[in-house]
C-alpha positions in Angstrom: 97.1 89.1 59.3 100.6 90.4 58.5 101.7 90.3 62.1 100.7 86.6 62.3 102.7 85.8 59.2 105.8 87.7 60.5 105.6 85.9 63.8 105.3 82.5 62.1 108.3 83.3 59.9 110.4 84.4 62.8 109.5 81.2 64.7 110.3 79.0 61.7 113.7 80.7 61.3 114.4 80.3 65.0 113.6 76.6 64.9 115.9 76.2 61.9 118.7 77.8 63.8 117.9 75.5 66.7 118.2 72.5 64.4 121.6 73.6 63.1 122.8 74.2 66.7 121.6 70.7 67.7 123.4 69.2 64.7 126.6 70.8 66.0 126.0 68.9 69.3 125.2 72.0 71.4 122.0 70.6 72.7 121.5 73.0 75.6 121.9 76.0 73.4 119.6 74.4 70.8 116.8 73.9 73.3 117.2 77.5 74.5 116.9 78.9 70.9 113.9 76.6 70.2 112.2 78.1 73.4 112.8 81.6 72.2 111.6 80.7 68.7 108.3 79.4 70.0 107.4 82.6 71.8 106.1 84.5 68.8 103.8 81.7 67.7 102.5 81.4 71.3 101.8 85.1 71.3 99.8 84.8 68.1 97.9 81.8 69.3 96.9 83.5 72.6 95.7 86.6 70.9 98.2 89.0 72.4 99.4 90.1 69.0 95.9 90.9 67.9 95.3 92.9 71.1 98.6 94.8 70.7 97.7 95.6 67.1 94.3 96.8 68.2 95.8 98.9 70.9 98.4 100.4 68.7 95.8 101.8 66.3 93.2 102.8 68.8 92.9 106.6 69.6 91.3 105.7 73.0 94.3 103.7 74.0 96.7 106.5 73.0 94.6 109.0 75.0 94.9 106.6 78.0 98.6 106.5 77.6 98.6 110.3 77.6 96.6 110.4 80.8 99.0 108.0 82.4 101.9 110.1 81.3 100.3 113.2 82.8 99.6 111.5 86.1 103.3 110.4 86.2 104.4 113.9 85.4 102.3 115.4 88.2 103.6 112.9 90.6 107.2 113.7 89.8 106.5 117.4 90.1 105.1 117.0 93.5 108.1 114.9 94.6 110.5 117.5 93.3 108.7 120.3 95.2 108.6 118.3 98.3 112.3 117.6 98.2 113.0 121.3 97.6 110.9 122.3 100.6 112.8 119.6 102.7 109.8 118.0 104.2 107.2 115.4 103.8 103.9 114.4 105.4 105.6 112.0 107.9 108.3 114.5 109.0 106.1 117.3 110.4 106.5 116.1 114.0 110.3 116.0 113.6 110.8 119.6 112.7 111.0 120.8 116.3 113.5 118.1 117.2 115.7 119.0 114.2 116.0 122.6 115.5 117.7 121.4 118.7 121.5 121.0 118.6 122.1 117.3 117.9 125.8 116.6 118.5 126.3 118.8 121.6 125.2 117.6 125.0 122.8 120.0 126.9 125.4 121.4 129.3 128.6 120.9 127.2 130.5 123.6 125.4 131.9 121.1 122.9 130.5 118.2 120.9 130.3 115.2 123.1 132.0 113.0 120.5 135.4 114.3 119.4 138.9 113.2 118.8 140.9 111.5 121.6 143.0 114.7 122.0 140.0 116.7 123.0 138.8 114.3 125.7 141.4 115.0 128.4 140.8 118.8 128.0 137.1 118.4 128.4 137.5 116.2 131.4 140.0 118.6 133.1 137.7 121.6 132.6 134.7 119.8 134.1 136.4 118.8 137.3 139.5 119.5 139.3 140.7 115.9 139.5 141.7 113.9 136.5 139.2 111.2 135.7 140.2 107.6 135.8 140.5 105.6 132.6 137.2 103.8 133.2 135.3 107.0 133.9 136.5 108.6 130.7 134.9 105.8 128.7 131.6 106.1 130.6 131.5 109.9 130.2 131.4 109.4 126.4 128.6 106.9 126.8 126.7 109.2 129.2 127.0 112.1 126.7 125.6 109.9 123.9 122.7 108.8 126.1 122.0 112.4 127.2 122.0 113.5 123.6 119.3 111.0 122.8 117.3 111.9 125.9 117.8 108.6 127.7 
């Protein structure tokens, strides 16, 4: 009963503010204020306010909120433990692949992708003749493809 009276008073005050705003020729703002002012009355008429009041004073509802909070807490604990371990259910097959050296090609002594200064030294150590400019570009691509097993 008190909640319905408060909602009605809030709506009446909002409609009064909307009327003053419309009098000042700010019609768009007045319509927006009127829309907000009608929300509390609509909530009372649909029964949402009565349901909220019944829920707020119900021990069963509060026990339900406590159970939901416990479920959320357990979920967050399991996520934190999973992050600390560094794995998840979908990543079990990838643990063997993670142990292999990623950025180094299988037969290389250096990472396959490096700065431009290290490229000529790597090419000179691999063969006695200096590679042509086109071959140098393809050797990087080949190293990337070998790294991914292609």
